[in-house]
C-alpha positions in Angstrom: -118.7 -137.2 72.9 -117.9 -133.9 74.5 -119.6 -132.6 77.6 -120.7 -129.0 77.0 -119.8 -126.5 79.7 -122.8 -124.8 81.4 -123.2 -121.0 81.7 -124.8 -119.9 85.0 -127.4 -117.2 84.5 -127.5 -114.4 87.1 -129.0 -111.0 87.6 -125.6 -109.6 86.8 -125.8 -111.2 83.4 -123.6 -113.7 81.6 -121.4 -113.3 78.5 -122.9 -115.5 75.8 -120.1 -114.6 73.3 -118.4 -117.7 74.7 -120.9 -120.0 73.0 -119.1 -123.1 71.8 -118.9 -124.8 68.4 -120.3 -128.3 68.8 -118.4 -131.4 67.6 -121.4 -133.6 68.0 -122.7 -135.7 69.3 -122.3 -134.0 72.7 -124.0 -134.0 76.1 -124.6 -131.7 79.0 -125.2 -132.2 82.7 -129.0 -131.8 83.4 -130.7 -130.8 86.6 -134.1 -129.9 85.1 -133.3 -126.2 85.1 -131.1 -126.1 82.0 -131.9 -124.7 78.6 -129.9 -124.6 75.5 -129.1 -121.6 73.4 -128.4 -122.5 69.7 -127.3 -120.1 67.0 -127.4 -121.2 63.4 -125.3 -118.7 61.4 -125.3 -121.0 58.3 -127.3 -120.2 55.2 -129.6 -123.2 55.6 -131.8 -124.7 58.4 -130.4 -127.4 60.7 -131.9 -129.9 63.1 -130.8 -130.3 66.7 -131.9 -133.5 68.5 -132.1 -134.1 72.2 -132.3 -137.7 73.2 -135.2 -138.6 75.6 -134.5 -141.8 77.6 -137.9 -142.4 79.2 -141.3 -143.0 77.6 -143.9 -140.3 78.0 -147.2 -140.9 79.8 -148.6 -142.4 76.5 -145.8 -145.0 76.4 -143.7 -143.5 73.6 -140.1 -142.3 73.6 -140.1 -138.8 72.0 -136.8 -137.1 71.3 -137.0 -133.3 71.0 -136.1 -132.4 67.4 -135.8 -128.6 66.7 -135.4 -127.2 63.3 -133.3 -124.0 63.8 -133.7 -121.7 60.8 -130.8 -120.1 59.0 -129.6 -117.0 60.8 -131.7 -117.6 63.9 -131.0 -118.1 67.6 -133.2 -120.5 69.6 -133.6 -121.1 73.3 -134.6 -124.7 73.9 -135.6 -126.5 77.1 -136.1 -127.1 80.0 -135.3 -130.8 80.1 -136.9 -132.8 83.0 -134.6 -135.2 84.7 -137.3 -137.9 84.7 -137.6 -137.8 80.9 -134.0 -136.9 79.9 -131.9 -138.1 82.8 -129.0 -136.3 84.5 -127.1 -136.1 81.3 -128.7 -135.2 78.0 -127.3 -136.4 74.7 -127.6 -133.8 71.9 -126.8 -134.3 68.2 -126.8 -132.1 65.2 -127.7 -132.4 61.5 -124.6 -130.4 60.8 -122.2 -128.3 62.9 -121.2 -125.8 60.2 -121.7 -122.2 61.6 -123.5 -123.6 64.7 -122.9 -122.4 68.2 -124.5 -124.0 71.3 -124.4 -123.5 75.0 -126.3 -124.9 78.0 -127.6 -122.1 80.3 -128.7 -122.8 83.9 -131.2 -120.7 85.6 
């Protein structure tokens, strides 16, 4: 499992051309102010799953599963520390033509 580097957002901007290719499964350090930018350059949709470690108020453990369409870029998050912990595990249906980067606000 690789730990994904976090890009810090600022008013001066951040170069997102440095998005990494995931090896999966991966994780990232979470402070509750982190979102994930996922680009799927493949010709088919792919699922990205974020592992929740704590049950919701209804008593269920709901992972976040996002279907990223072919050719699209999605921003996903925020991830509360209470529900996801200080390190969030993320896995991918496939890693072909996928780039991902955590962004911190």
